[in-house]
Structure formats: structure tokens, C-alpha cells
N, CA, C and O atoms as a GROMACS GRO file, in nm:
protein
  604
    1MET      N    1  -1.130   1.004   2.034
    1MET     CA    2  -1.093   1.122   2.058
    1MET      C    3  -0.889   1.155   2.050
    1MET      O    4  -0.825   1.247   1.999
    2GLN      N    5  -0.845   1.022   2.131
    2GLN     CA    6  -0.706   1.033   2.160
    2GLN      C    7  -0.639   0.997   2.029
    2GLN      O    8  -0.524   1.021   1.990
    3LEU      N    9  -0.746   0.929   1.964
    3LEU     CA   10  -0.685   0.875   1.810
    3LEU      C   11  -0.676   1.015   1.742
    3LEU      O   12  -0.570   1.042   1.687
    4ILE      N   13  -0.773   1.102   1.740
    4ILE     CA   14  -0.764   1.194   1.631
    4ILE      C   15  -0.629   1.297   1.699
    4ILE      O   16  -0.550   1.336   1.614
    5ARG      N   17  -0.600   1.342   1.847
    5ARG     CA   18  -0.524   1.366   1.832
    5ARG      C   19  -0.442   1.342   1.803
    5ARG      O   20  -0.398   1.414   1.713
    6GLU      N   21  -0.344   1.219   1.852
    6GLU     CA   22  -0.237   1.156   1.779
    6GLU      C   23  -0.185   1.106   1.656
    6GLU      O   24  -0.068   1.067   1.647
    7ARG      N   25  -0.264   1.103   1.561
    7ARG     CA   26  -0.267   1.146   1.380
    7ARG      C   27  -0.237   1.267   1.355
    7ARG      O   28  -0.128   1.296   1.304
    8VAL      N   29  -0.320   1.348   1.385
    8VAL     CA   30  -0.328   1.448   1.362
    8VAL      C   31  -0.180   1.565   1.435
    8VAL      O   32  -0.136   1.674   1.396
    9GLY      N   33  -0.147   1.487   1.537
    9GLY     CA   34   0.025   1.520   1.628
    9GLY      C   35   0.089   1.470   1.584
    9GLY      O   36   0.201   1.512   1.614
   10GLN      N   37   0.093   1.377   1.509
   10GLN     CA   38   0.210   1.299   1.418
   10GLN      C   39   0.211   1.392   1.321
   10GLN      O   40   0.297   1.474   1.354
   11GLU      N   41   0.160   1.423   1.217
   11GLU     CA   42   0.153   1.512   1.092
   11GLU      C   43   0.204   1.635   1.098
   11GLU      O   44   0.254   1.699   1.005
   12SER      N   45   0.187   1.675   1.248
   12SER     CA   46   0.134   1.836   1.253
   12SER      C   47   0.244   1.867   1.355
   12SER      O   48   0.296   1.978   1.341
   13GLY      N   49   0.277   1.811   1.428
   13GLY     CA   50   0.348   1.830   1.592
   13GLY      C   51   0.252   1.890   1.672
   13GLY      O   52   0.270   1.866   1.791
   14ASN      N   53   0.186   1.939   1.654
   14ASN     CA   54   0.113   1.997   1.757
   14ASN      C   55  -0.060   1.982   1.720
   14ASN      O   56  -0.128   2.034   1.632
   15SER      N   57  -0.096   1.877   1.841
   15SER     CA   58  -0.223   1.851   1.840
   15SER      C   59  -0.352   1.978   1.911
   15SER      O   60  -0.363   2.030   2.022
   16PRO      N   61  -0.422   1.988   1.798
   16PRO     CA   62  -0.545   2.080   1.784
   16PRO      C   63  -0.628   2.019   1.923
   16PRO      O   64  -0.632   1.900   1.955
   17GLN      N   65  -0.692   2.133   1.996
   17GLN     CA   66  -0.798   2.121   2.121
   17GLN      C   67  -0.903   1.977   2.025
   17GLN      O   68  -0.949   1.948   1.914
   18PRO      N   69  -0.887   1.925   2.184
   18PRO     CA   70  -1.026   1.808   2.109
   18PRO      C   71  -1.158   1.812   2.099
   18PRO      O   72  -1.235   1.853   2.186
   19VAL      N   73  -1.202   1.748   1.947
   19VAL     CA   74  -1.362   1.791   1.978
   19VAL      C   75  -1.418   1.706   2.092
   19VAL      O   76  -1.378   1.591   2.113
   20GLU      N   77  -1.490   1.755   2.148
   20GLU     CA   78  -1.578   1.718   2.265
   20GLU      C   79  -1.676   1.703   2.229
   20GLU      O   80  -1.724   1.804   2.178
   21ARG      N   81  -1.783   1.557   2.230
   21ARG     CA   82  -1.884   1.556   2.223
   21ARG      C   83  -1.998   1.650   2.263
   21ARG      O   84  -1.995   1.717   2.367
   22ALA      N   85  -2.084   1.652   2.188
   22ALA     CA   86  -2.173   1.802   2.193
   22ALA      C   87  -2.259   1.720   2.297
   22ALA      O   88  -2.222   1.603   2.297
   23HIS      N   89  -2.345   1.741   2.370
   23HIS     CA   90  -2.445   1.728   2.431
   23HIS      C   91  -2.629   1.680   2.398
   23HIS      O   92  -2.716   1.614   2.454
   24ASP      N   93  -2.620   1.736   2.312
   24ASP     CA   94  -2.780   1.712   2.289
   24ASP      C   95  -2.768   1.673   2.087
   24ASP      O   96  -2.827   1.751   2.012
   25HIS      N   97  -2.698   1.566   2.033
   25HIS     CA   98  -2.687   1.511   1.878
   25HIS      C   99  -2.813   1.529   1.807
   25HIS      O  100  -2.815   1.551   1.686
   26ALA      N  101  -2.943   1.516   1.897
   26ALA     CA  102  -3.087   1.536   1.811
   26ALA      C  103  -3.066   1.642   1.770
   26ALA      O  104  -3.090   1.657   1.651
   27PHE      N  105  -3.015   1.757   1.843
   27PHE     CA  106  -3.072   1.842   1.778
   27PHE      C  107  -2.940   1.910   1.707
   27PHE      O  108  -2.993   1.979   1.620
   28ILE      N  109  -2.850   1.922   1.699
   28ILE     CA  110  -2.724   1.944   1.652
   28ILE      C  111  -2.757   1.859   1.505
   28ILE      O  112  -2.772   1.925   1.402
   29GLY      N  113  -2.768   1.726   1.502
   29GLY     CA  114  -2.774   1.631   1.407
   29GLY      C  115  -2.703   1.590   1.366
   29GLY      O  116  -2.729   1.515   1.272
   30ILE      N  117  -2.585   1.605   1.401
   30ILE     CA  118  -2.455   1.547   1.394
   30ILE      C  119  -2.373   1.486   1.462
   30ILE      O  120  -2.401   1.546   1.565
   31ASP      N  121  -2.279   1.403   1.500
   31ASP     CA  122  -2.156   1.346   1.598
   31ASP      C  123  -2.071   1.416   1.564
   31ASP      O  124  -2.052   1.391   1.445
   32PHE      N  125  -1.961   1.545   1.617
   32PHE     CA  126  -1.886   1.605   1.519
   32PHE      C  127  -1.746   1.544   1.541
   32PHE      O  128  -1.643   1.565   1.477
   33VAL      N  129  -1.770   1.448   1.667
   33VAL     CA  130  -1.654   1.340   1.736
   33VAL      C  131  -1.630   1.255   1.581
   33VAL      O  132  -1.518   1.240   1.531
   34GLU      N  133  -1.756   1.206   1.520
   34GLU     CA  134  -1.755   1.076   1.489
   34GLU      C  135  -1.726   1.151   1.311
   34GLU      O  136  -1.713   1.077   1.213
   35VAL      N  137  -1.721   1.268   1.304
   35VAL     CA  138  -1.680   1.331   1.177
   35VAL      C  139  -1.527   1.350   1.125
   35VAL      O  140  -1.467   1.335   1.018
   36ALA      N  141  -1.490   1.402   1.281
   36ALA     CA  142  -1.355   1.436   1.288
   36ALA      C  143  -1.268   1.272   1.284
   36ALA      O  144  -1.154   1.257   1.241
   37GLU      N  145  -1.334   1.189   1.326
   37GLU     CA  146  -1.264   1.109   1.332
   37GLU      C  147  -1.263   1.018   1.190
   37GLU      O  148  -1.190   0.921   1.168
   38SER      N  149  -1.355   1.071   1.109
   38SER     CA  150  -1.382   0.988   0.958
   38SER      C  151  -1.243   1.054   0.894
   38SER      O  152  -1.149   0.992   0.843
   39HIS      N  153  -1.257   1.192   0.911
   39HIS     CA  154  -1.159   1.277   0.803
   39HIS      C  155  -0.994   1.259   0.839
   39HIS      O  156  -0.897   1.278   0.766
   40VAL      N  157  -1.001   1.206   1.002
   40VAL     CA  158  -0.846   1.157   1.019
   40VAL      C  159  -0.802   1.042   0.982
   40VAL      O  160  -0.685   1.004   0.982
   41LEU      N  161  -0.914   0.972   0.943
   41LEU     CA  162  -0.915   0.818   0.924
   41LEU      C  163  -0.873   0.813   0.745
   41LEU      O  164  -0.786   0.736   0.704
   42PHE      N  165  -0.944   0.901   0.657
   42PHE     CA  166  -0.929   0.902   0.568
   42PHE      C  167  -0.805   0.955   0.527
   42PHE      O  168  -0.756   0.909   0.423
   43PHE      N  169  -0.730   1.066   0.605
   43PHE     CA  170  -0.577   1.170   0.632
   43PHE      C  171  -0.517   1.017   0.639
   43PHE      O  172  -0.467   0.979   0.533
   44GLY      N  173  -0.514   0.943   0.727
   44GLY     CA  174  -0.415   0.830   0.743
   44GLY      C  175  -0.432   0.768   0.649
   44GLY      O  176  -0.325   0.745   0.592
   45ARG      N  177  -0.547   0.711   0.583
   45ARG     CA  178  -0.553   0.575   0.479
   45ARG      C  179  -0.449   0.638   0.318
   45ARG      O  180  -0.389   0.573   0.232
   46VAL      N  181  -0.471   0.819   0.338
   46VAL     CA  182  -0.422   0.820   0.205
   46VAL      C  183  -0.259   0.857   0.220
   46VAL      O  184  -0.183   0.866   0.124
   47LYS      N  185  -0.233   0.871   0.313
   47LYS     CA  186  -0.095   0.834   0.371
   47LYS      C  187  -0.038   0.680   0.379
   47LYS      O  188   0.075   0.640   0.353
   48ASP      N  189  -0.146   0.613   0.419
   48ASP     CA  190  -0.106   0.462   0.388
   48ASP      C  191  -0.110   0.399   0.257
   48ASP      O  192  -0.044   0.297   0.238
   49TYR      N  193  -0.198   0.465   0.142
   49TYR     CA  194  -0.164   0.411   0.009
   49TYR      C  195  -0.074   0.502  -0.022
   49TYR      O  196  -0.009   0.458  -0.116
   50LEU      N  197  -0.031   0.627   0.015
   50LEU     CA  198   0.126   0.667  -0.046
   50LEU      C  199   0.258   0.573   0.010
   50LEU      O  200   0.366   0.554  -0.046
   51ASN      N  201   0.211   0.526   0.133
   51ASN     CA  202   0.373   0.393   0.149
   51ASN      C  203   0.328   0.325   0.104
   51ASN      O  204   0.404   0.231   0.128
   52GLY      N  205   0.212   0.267   0.015
   52GLY     CA  206   0.231   0.131  -0.051
   52GLY      C  207   0.159   0.024   0.022
   52GLY      O  208   0.176  -0.098   0.020
   53GLU      N  209   0.090   0.085   0.076
   53GLU     CA  210  -0.004   0.002   0.151
   53GLU      C  211  -0.143  -0.042   0.062
   53GLU      O  212  -0.235   0.038   0.043
   54PRO      N  213  -0.144  -0.188   0.008
   54PRO     CA  214  -0.321  -0.176  -0.064
   54PRO      C  215  -0.423  -0.095   0.010
   54PRO      O  216  -0.393  -0.058   0.123
   55LEU      N  217  -0.553  -0.060  -0.043
   55LEU     CA  218  -0.656  -0.029   0.008
   55LEU      C  219  -0.705  -0.201   0.076
   55LEU      O  220  -0.673  -0.318   0.055
   56ASP      N  221  -0.794  -0.128   0.160
   56ASP     CA  222  -0.877  -0.286   0.210
   56ASP      C  223  -0.954  -0.289   0.084
   56ASP      O  224  -0.945  -0.212  -0.012
   57ALA      N  225  -1.032  -0.392   0.103
   57ALA     CA  226  -1.121  -0.447  -0.022
   57ALA      C  227  -1.209  -0.354  -0.048
   57ALA      O  228  -1.152  -0.253  -0.008
   58GLY      N  229  -1.312  -0.322  -0.091
   58GLY     CA  230  -1.363  -0.242  -0.183
   58GLY      C  231  -1.366  -0.076  -0.109
   58GLY      O  232  -1.459   0.005  -0.109
   59ALA      N  233  -1.214  -0.064  -0.045
   59ALA     CA  234  -1.228   0.065   0.014
   59ALA      C  235  -1.201   0.162  -0.164
   59ALA      O  236  -1.139   0.115  -0.259
   60ASP      N  237  -1.253   0.269  -0.160
   60ASP     CA  238  -1.216   0.381  -0.283
   60ASP      C  239  -1.215   0.474  -0.209
   60ASP      O  240  -1.316   0.516  -0.153
   61LEU      N  241  -1.083   0.530  -0.193
   61LEU     CA  242  -1.051   0.707  -0.132
   61LEU      C  243  -1.156   0.770  -0.201
   61LEU      O  244  -1.255   0.811  -0.141
   62SER      N  245  -1.140   0.781  -0.332
   62SER     CA  246  -1.241   0.866  -0.335
   62SER      C  247  -1.373   0.886  -0.374
   62SER      O  248  -1.407   0.961  -0.465
   63GLU      N  249  -1.473   0.797  -0.281
   63GLU     CA  250  -1.554   0.782  -0.260
   63GLU      C  251  -1.625   0.876  -0.125
   63GLU      O  252  -1.736   0.922  -0.102
   64PHE      N  253  -1.516   0.873  -0.066
   64PHE     CA  254  -1.487   0.970   0.083
   64PHE      C  255  -1.546   1.110   0.033
   64PHE      O  256  -1.632   1.150   0.111
   65ASP      N  257  -1.532   1.168  -0.040
   65ASP     CA  258  -1.532   1.256  -0.067
   65ASP      C  259  -1.703   1.308  -0.138
   65ASP      O  260  -1.754   1.419  -0.126
   66ARG      N  261  -1.747   1.217  -0.194
   66ARG     CA  262  -1.912   1.208  -0.214
   66ARG      C  263  -1.971   1.121  -0.094
   66ARG      O  264  -2.086   1.086  -0.123
   67ASN      N  265  -1.945   1.089  -0.008
   67ASN     CA  266  -2.029   0.982   0.128
   67ASN      C  267  -1.980   1.077   0.225
   67ASN      O  268  -1.969   1.039   0.341
   68CYS      N  269  -1.941   1.226   0.186
   68CYS     CA  270  -1.915   1.317   0.345
   68CYS      C  271  -2.067   1.351   0.453
   68CYS      O  272  -2.154   1.433   0.425
   69GLU      N  273  -2.064   1.255   0.588
   69GLU     CA  274  -2.146   1.319   0.635
   69GLU      C  275  -2.230   1.459   0.732
   69GLU      O  276  -2.330   1.504   0.790
   70LEU      N  277  -2.066   1.477   0.680
   70LEU     CA  278  -2.043   1.655   0.726
   70LEU      C  279  -2.117   1.753   0.663
   70LEU      O  280  -2.203   1.829   0.708
   71GLU      N  281  -2.045   1.732   0.490
   71GLU     CA  282  -2.093   1.773   0.411
   71GLU      C  283  -2.165   1.806   0.387
   71GLU      O  284  -2.175   1.919   0.340
   72ARG      N  285  -2.298   1.695   0.411
   72ARG     CA  286  -2.402   1.688   0.361
   72ARG      C  287  -2.537   1.784   0.481
   72ARG      O  288  -2.638   1.853   0.477
   73TRP      N  289  -2.399   1.692   0.615
   73TRP     CA  290  -2.521   1.845   0.719
   73TRP      C  291  -2.483   2.016   0.718
   73TRP      O  292  -2.547   2.101   0.779
   74LEU      N  293  -2.371   2.041   0.638
   74LEU     CA  294  -2.344   2.174   0.663
   74LEU      C  295  -2.397   2.217   0.532
   74LEU      O  296  -2.390   2.334   0.493
   75GLN      N  297  -2.460   2.106   0.452
   75GLN     CA  298  -2.561   2.201   0.387
   75GLN      C  299  -2.670   2.180   0.342
   75GLN      O  300  -2.730   2.217   0.241
   76GLY      N  301  -2.704   2.090   0.460
   76GLY     CA  302  -2.890   2.110   0.536
   76GLY      C  303  -2.882   2.154   0.630
   76GLY      O  304  -2.818   2.259   0.638
   77VAL      N  305  -2.943   2.097   0.750
   77VAL     CA  306  -2.915   2.118   0.889
   77VAL      C  307  -2.865   2.176   0.948
   77VAL      O  308  -2.932   2.267   0.996
   78GLY      N  309  -2.724   2.171   0.989
   78GLY     CA  310  -2.656   2.240   1.023
   78GLY      C  311  -2.719   2.421   0.887
   78GLY      O  312  -2.776   2.516   0.942
   79THR      N  313  -2.704   2.423   0.803
   79THR     CA  314  -2.704   2.595   0.753
   79THR      C  315  -2.833   2.616   0.881
   79THR      O  316  -2.820   2.694   0.976
   80LYS      N  317  -2.941   2.538   0.856
   80LYS     CA  318  -3.062   2.594   0.920
   80LYS      C  319  -3.080   2.590   1.050
   80LYS      O  320  -3.173   2.660   1.091
   81ARG      N  321  -3.007   2.516   1.145
   81ARG     CA  322  -2.997   2.584   1.268
   81ARG      C  323  -2.887   2.627   1.307
   81ARG      O  324  -2.905   2.689   1.412
   82PHE      N  325  -2.759   2.626   1.269
   82PHE     CA  326  -2.629   2.687   1.297
   82PHE      C  327  -2.561   2.808   1.207
   82PHE      O  328  -2.474   2.886   1.246
   83GLY      N  329  -2.650   2.801   1.027
   83GLY     CA  330  -2.561   2.920   0.979
   83GLY      C  331  -2.534   3.013   1.009
   83GLY      O  332  -2.422   3.057   0.981
   84GLN      N  333  -2.635   3.094   1.090
   84GLN     CA  334  -2.570   3.243   1.174
   84GLN      C  335  -2.446   3.250   1.229
   84GLN      O  336  -2.404   3.352   1.285
   85LEU      N  337  -2.393   3.163   1.220
   85LEU     CA  338  -2.326   3.174   1.360
   85LEU      C  339  -2.176   3.179   1.244
   85LEU      O  340  -2.164   3.122   1.136
   86ARG      N  341  -2.061   3.285   1.331
   86ARG     CA  342  -1.948   3.287   1.238
   86ARG      C  343  -1.924   3.146   1.198
   86ARG      O  344  -1.979   3.087   1.105
   87SER      N  345  -1.821   3.090   1.292
   87SER     CA  346  -1.776   2.926   1.336
   87SER      C  347  -1.869   2.848   1.296
   87SER      O  348  -1.858   2.748   1.367
   88PHE      N  349  -1.957   2.833   1.224
   88PHE     CA  350  -1.999   2.806   1.105
   88PHE      C  351  -1.984   2.784   0.981
   88PHE      O  352  -1.990   2.676   0.923
   89ALA      N  353  -1.949   2.961   0.909
   89ALA     CA  354  -1.900   2.973   0.810
   89ALA      C  355  -1.699   2.919   0.802
   89ALA      O  356  -1.635   2.852   0.721
   90ARG      N  357  -1.669   2.981   0.912
   90ARG     CA  358  -1.567   2.882   0.946
   90ARG      C  359  -1.536   2.760   0.898
   90ARG      O  360  -1.456   2.743   0.805
   91LEU      N  361  -1.606   2.653   0.968
   91LEU     CA  362  -1.589   2.556   0.963
   91LEU      C  363  -1.649   2.467   0.772
   91LEU      O  364  -1.594   2.377   0.709
   92ARG      N  365  -1.786   2.553   0.737
   92ARG     CA  366  -1.796   2.510   0.577
   92ARG      C  367  -1.656   2.547   0.489
   92ARG      O  368  -1.599   2.463   0.419
   93ASP      N  369  -1.610   2.684   0.505
   93ASP     CA  370  -1.431   2.683   0.435
   93ASP      C  371  -1.348   2.614   0.419
   93ASP      O  372  -1.285   2.573   0.322
   94ALA      N  373  -1.347   2.587   0.599
   94ALA     CA  374  -1.210   2.506   0.627
   94ALA      C  375  -1.236   2.374   0.520
   94ALA      O  376  -1.152   2.354   0.433
   95HIS      N  377  -1.363   2.282   0.531
   95HIS     CA  378  -1.419   2.170   0.502
   95HIS      C  379  -1.418   2.116   0.399
   95HIS      O  380  -1.412   1.994   0.381
   96ALA      N  381  -1.424   2.241   0.280
   96ALA     CA  382  -1.394   2.254   0.120
   96ALA      C  383  -1.273   2.250   0.121
   96ALA      O  384  -1.226   2.189   0.026
   97GLU      N  385  -1.202   2.290   0.191
   97GLU     CA  386  -1.085   2.326   0.127
   97GLU      C  387  -1.003   2.223   0.180
   97GLU      O  388  -0.882   2.220   0.157
   98PHE      N  389  -1.074   2.122   0.262
   98PHE     CA  390  -0.987   1.997   0.293
   98PHE      C  391  -1.020   1.869   0.192
   98PHE      O  392  -0.949   1.772   0.162
   99HIS      N  393  -1.192   1.917   0.139
   99HIS     CA  394  -1.193   1.820   0.006
   99HIS      C  395  -1.138   1.879  -0.127
   99HIS      O  396  -1.114   1.815  -0.230
  100ASN      N  397  -1.122   2.031  -0.105
  100ASN     CA  398  -1.063   2.034  -0.244
  100ASN      C  399  -0.904   1.945  -0.264
  100ASN      O  400  -0.881   1.845  -0.331
  101LEU      N  401  -0.800   2.038  -0.164
  101LEU     CA  402  -0.727   1.960  -0.149
  101LEU      C  403  -0.692   1.781  -0.124
  101LEU      O  404  -0.599   1.721  -0.178
  102ALA      N  405  -0.760   1.739  -0.059
  102ALA     CA  406  -0.796   1.561  -0.090
  102ALA      C  407  -0.784   1.497  -0.232
  102ALA      O  408  -0.710   1.407  -0.273
  103THR      N  409  -0.911   1.596  -0.311
  103THR     CA  410  -0.918   1.612  -0.429
  103THR      C  411  -0.768   1.607  -0.491
  103THR      O  412  -0.754   1.495  -0.541
  104ASP      N  413  -0.695   1.655  -0.501
  104ASP     CA  414  -0.592   1.737  -0.590
  104ASP      C  415  -0.484   1.601  -0.542
  104ASP      O  416  -0.402   1.541  -0.613
  105VAL      N  417  -0.512   1.584  -0.424
  105VAL     CA  418  -0.371   1.493  -0.377
  105VAL      C  419  -0.436   1.330  -0.448
  105VAL      O  420  -0.360   1.246  -0.495
  106LEU      N  421  -0.526   1.320  -0.443
  106LEU     CA  422  -0.610   1.172  -0.509
  106LEU      C  423  -0.566   1.212  -0.663
  106LEU      O  424  -0.523   1.113  -0.722
  107ALA      N  425  -0.565   1.306  -0.724
  107ALA     CA  426  -0.509   1.303  -0.862
  107ALA      C  427  -0.410   1.294  -0.868
  107ALA      O  428  -0.358   1.226  -0.956
  108MET      N  429  -0.336   1.365  -0.770
  108MET     CA  430  -0.204   1.344  -0.814
  108MET      C  431  -0.124   1.197  -0.820
  108MET      O  432  -0.023   1.159  -0.880
  109ILE      N  433  -0.231   1.122  -0.715
  109ILE     CA  434  -0.123   0.997  -0.683
  109ILE      C  435  -0.206   0.897  -0.834
  109ILE      O  436  -0.124   0.820  -0.883
  110HIS      N  437  -0.293   0.895  -0.877
  110HIS     CA  438  -0.338   0.829  -0.995
  110HIS      C  439  -0.318   0.890  -1.108
  110HIS      O  440  -0.381   0.841  -1.202
  111ALA      N  441  -0.214   1.029  -1.145
  111ALA     CA  442  -0.142   1.014  -1.228
  111ALA      C  443  -0.006   0.997  -1.248
  111ALA      O  444   0.068   1.021  -1.343
  112GLY      N  445   0.013   0.947  -1.126
  112GLY     CA  446   0.160   0.918  -1.074
  112GLY      C  447   0.278   0.997  -0.997
  112GLY      O  448   0.396   0.970  -0.979
  113SER      N  449   0.188   1.121  -0.955
  113SER     CA  450   0.313   1.212  -0.902
  113SER      C  451   0.303   1.183  -0.734
  113SER      O  452   0.271   1.248  -0.635
  114TRP      N  453   0.337   1.084  -0.755
  114TRP     CA  454   0.343   1.012  -0.574
  114TRP      C  455   0.451   1.130  -0.459
  114TRP      O  456   0.414   1.164  -0.347
  115ILE      N  457   0.574   1.171  -0.520
  115ILE     CA  458   0.667   1.227  -0.439
  115ILE      C  459   0.500   1.406  -0.423
  115ILE      O  460   0.421   1.435  -0.333
  116ALA      N  461   0.524   1.461  -0.542
  116ALA     CA  462   0.434   1.553  -0.520
  116ALA      C  463   0.272   1.531  -0.402
  116ALA      O  464   0.227   1.601  -0.312
  117ALA      N  465   0.238   1.435  -0.449
  117ALA     CA  466   0.085   1.409  -0.388
  117ALA      C  467   0.194   1.376  -0.237
  117ALA      O  468   0.156   1.453  -0.149
  118GLU      N  469   0.280   1.313  -0.200
  118GLU     CA  470   0.296   1.317  -0.062
  118GLU      C  471   0.319   1.448  -0.021
  118GLU      O  472   0.251   1.472   0.080
  119HIS      N  473   0.393   1.553  -0.060
  119HIS     CA  474   0.426   1.692  -0.029
  119HIS      C  475   0.340   1.754   0.035
  119HIS      O  476   0.348   1.802   0.147
  120MET      N  477   0.198   1.752  -0.085
  120MET     CA  478   0.083   1.816  -0.077
  120MET      C  479   0.033   1.783   0.044
  120MET      O  480   0.011   1.880   0.117
  121ARG      N  481  -0.002   1.634   0.104
  121ARG     CA  482  -0.050   1.586   0.177
  121ARG      C  483   0.003   1.605   0.339
  121ARG      O  484  -0.051   1.625   0.448
  122LYS      N  485   0.118   1.591   0.296
  122LYS     CA  486   0.191   1.630   0.418
  122LYS      C  487   0.164   1.774   0.454
  122LYS      O  488   0.095   1.787   0.555
  123ASN      N  489   0.204   1.890   0.389
  123ASN     CA  490   0.186   2.002   0.427
  123ASN      C  491   0.030   2.041   0.410
  123ASN      O  492  -0.050   2.042   0.503
  124GLU      N  493   0.007   2.063   0.311
  124GLU     CA  494  -0.126   2.134   0.262
  124GLU      C  495  -0.280   2.074   0.338
  124GLU      O  496  -0.357   2.130   0.416
  125LEU      N  497  -0.283   1.960   0.286
  125LEU     CA  498  -0.374   1.830   0.350
  125LEU      C  499  -0.356   1.836   0.500
  125LEU      O  500  -0.453   1.879   0.562
  126SER      N  501  -0.268   1.807   0.559
  126SER     CA  502  -0.238   1.848   0.698
  126SER      C  503  -0.245   1.963   0.746
  126SER      O  504  -0.239   1.964   0.869
  127GLN      N  505  -0.251   2.020   0.718
  127GLN     CA  506  -0.286   2.167   0.761
  127GLN      C  507  -0.463   2.206   0.724
  127GLN      O  508  -0.527   2.278   0.800
  128ALA      N  509  -0.500   2.169   0.646
  128ALA     CA  510  -0.624   2.219   0.614
  128ALA      C  511  -0.683   2.090   0.735
  128ALA      O  512  -0.780   2.120   0.805
  129LEU      N  513  -0.641   2.003   0.746
  129LEU     CA  514  -0.722   1.871   0.841
  129LEU      C  515  -0.720   1.955   0.987
  129LEU      O  516  -0.822   1.970   1.052
  130ARG      N  517  -0.587   2.009   1.030
  130ARG     CA  518  -0.591   2.090   1.138
  130ARG      C  519  -0.710   2.190   1.145
  130ARG      O  520  -0.780   2.185   1.246
  131ARG      N  521  -0.742   2.291   1.035
  131ARG     CA  522  -0.831   2.350   1.034
  131ARG      C  523  -0.990   2.342   1.042
  131ARG      O  524  -1.075   2.427   1.068
  132VAL      N  525  -0.999   2.191   1.007
  132VAL     CA  526  -1.102   2.140   1.021
  132VAL      C  527  -1.141   2.148   1.159
  132VAL      O  528  -1.228   2.218   1.211
  133LEU      N  529  -1.055   2.054   1.214
  133LEU     CA  530  -1.038   1.989   1.376
  133LEU      C  531  -1.110   2.088   1.460
  133LEU      O  532  -1.206   2.079   1.536
  134ILE      N  533  -1.007   2.219   1.407
  134ILE     CA  534  -1.046   2.306   1.490
  134ILE      C  535  -1.138   2.419   1.515
  134ILE      O  536  -1.161   2.482   1.618
  135THR      N  537  -1.205   2.432   1.348
  135THR     CA  538  -1.357   2.482   1.355
  135THR      C  539  -1.430   2.400   1.368
  135THR      O  540  -1.545   2.443   1.360
  136LEU      N  541  -1.423   2.260   1.390
  136LEU     CA  542  -1.575   2.175   1.463
  136LEU      C  543  -1.534   2.238   1.597
  136LEU      O  544  -1.638   2.274   1.652
  137THR      N  545  -1.467   2.255   1.645
  137THR     CA  546  -1.420   2.278   1.861
  137THR      C  547  -1.478   2.391   1.835
  137THR      O  548  -1.595   2.394   1.872
  138GLU      N  549  -1.424   2.518   1.767
  138GLU     CA  550  -1.508   2.634   1.746
  138GLU      C  551  -1.642   2.636   1.730
  138GLU      O  552  -1.701   2.725   1.792
  139LEU      N  553  -1.715   2.551   1.656
  139LEU     CA  554  -1.877   2.570   1.619
  139LEU      C  555  -1.925   2.491   1.729
  139LEU      O  556  -2.033   2.534   1.768
  140ASN      N  557  -1.857   2.331   1.832
  140ASN     CA  558  -1.893   2.325   1.947
  140ASN      C  559  -1.914   2.394   2.023
  140ASN      O  560  -2.029   2.393   2.067
  141GLU      N  561  -1.831   2.476   2.069
  141GLU     CA  562  -1.810   2.601   2.168
  141GLU      C  563  -1.949   2.709   2.186
  141GLU      O  564  -2.025   2.753   2.272
  142SER      N  565  -1.916   2.716   2.008
  142SER     CA  566  -2.035   2.852   2.008
  142SER      C  567  -2.176   2.798   2.026
  142SER      O  568  -2.252   2.874   2.085
  143ILE      N  569  -2.247   2.634   1.969
  143ILE     CA  570  -2.314   2.622   1.993
  143ILE      C  571  -2.377   2.595   2.138
  143ILE      O  572  -2.483   2.640   2.182
  144ARG      N  573  -2.276   2.503   2.206
  144ARG     CA  574  -2.296   2.531   2.368
  144ARG      C  575  -2.294   2.614   2.414
  144ARG      O  576  -2.306   2.609   2.537
  145LYS      N  577  -2.278   2.742   2.349
  145LYS     CA  578  -2.272   2.897   2.500
  145LYS      C  579  -2.436   2.916   2.428
  145LYS      O  580  -2.531   2.930   2.506
  146GLN      N  581  -2.468   2.915   2.227
  146GLN     CA  582  -2.591   2.955   2.220
  146GLN      C  583  -2.683   2.886   2.306
  146GLN      O  584  -2.769   2.951   2.364
  147GLY      N  585  -2.673   2.727   2.324
  147GLY     CA  586  -2.760   2.657   2.425
  147GLY      C  587  -2.774   2.671   2.598
  147GLY      O  588  -2.850   2.633   2.687
  148ALA      N  589  -2.671   2.738   2.586
  148ALA     CA  590  -2.677   2.832   2.764
  148ALA      C  591  -2.680   3.009   2.769
  148ALA      O  592  -2.652   3.096   2.851
  149GLY      N  593  -2.749   2.995   2.583
  149GLY     CA  594  -2.785   3.199   2.652
  149GLY      C  595  -2.691   3.277   2.621
  149GLY      O  596  -2.699   3.398   2.600
  150VAL      N  597  -2.586   3.200   2.614
  150VAL     CA  598  -2.436   3.303   2.629
  150VAL      C  599  -2.432   3.380   2.442
  150VAL      O  600  -2.423   3.301   2.348
  151SER      N  601  -2.437   3.477   2.426
  151SER     CA  602  -2.388   3.521   2.286
  151SER      C  603  -2.247   3.533   2.250
  151SER      O  604  -2.214   3.569   2.137
   0.00000   0.00000   0.00000
């Protein structure tokens, strides 16, 4: 969790509230901390790549979009169990925006528009990541309240 707060805080100047582990992963169907960390780490790998660091052997930034555990959960188990929650809809929208912007940044990199890609990563993608982390926290809290019988 500290890693998430440090990486996002470095980029945006402010750390969002930490995403806490929910009590019952089996009921929720996903580990919010793990998916938050995967998005923060992806964001960091894009930054490293833009700064000239080579990708790890076998790493492909474009694969992140196709192998996103959170996206599968949002389309499947998450919708069935929590789709009625407003915080779920906010997370779904924030997550889609993050991946759309990430795709745009990667397209700029592949087109050789490094400065434009860095500008978008530093601004729009950074803010989209913050929204994903914030809405993950909101959904986690809504699920906790729902589990406690609080509406």
C-alpha cells in the first residue's frame, strides 16, 4: 500500500486515500490492493520506458490492457455482485478512462511522439490513475457498509 501512495504521490503531488484490503476476498472476487498495485506499477513502467529504460525481457506494455484482472472482474463477478452500487459505476468509468488514456500514450510512444506521450502520461494518465485508486477505495467502503447492513 505504501508503494501505491508513494508512486502516485510523486506524480500528482497528493496521495489518495489508501486502498485497504477487504475482509472477504472470496465474496468480493478480487483483491483490490493487488489490482491497484498493478495499475500503479504499469504507470511506473510507462514512465521508465519514456525515460529510456528498456522493458524487462518478455514485458509488453500493450499486454497490460488485454490482461487486466480488474477489467475482467468489472465485466463479470463485480457486475453481478455490486453493479447496483454507484461507486461500482464510478470505478468502471474511471477504469475505462485509465485504459483508454494508457492506450493513447502507448500509441504516441510507438509513433515516436515521446514529448506528447510524456505530457499525457504526466497529466491525464496520472489523474486517471488517481481516479481509479479513489474509486477503488470508495467501492471497497460501499461493500463494507453493505456487508454491515448500512446503506
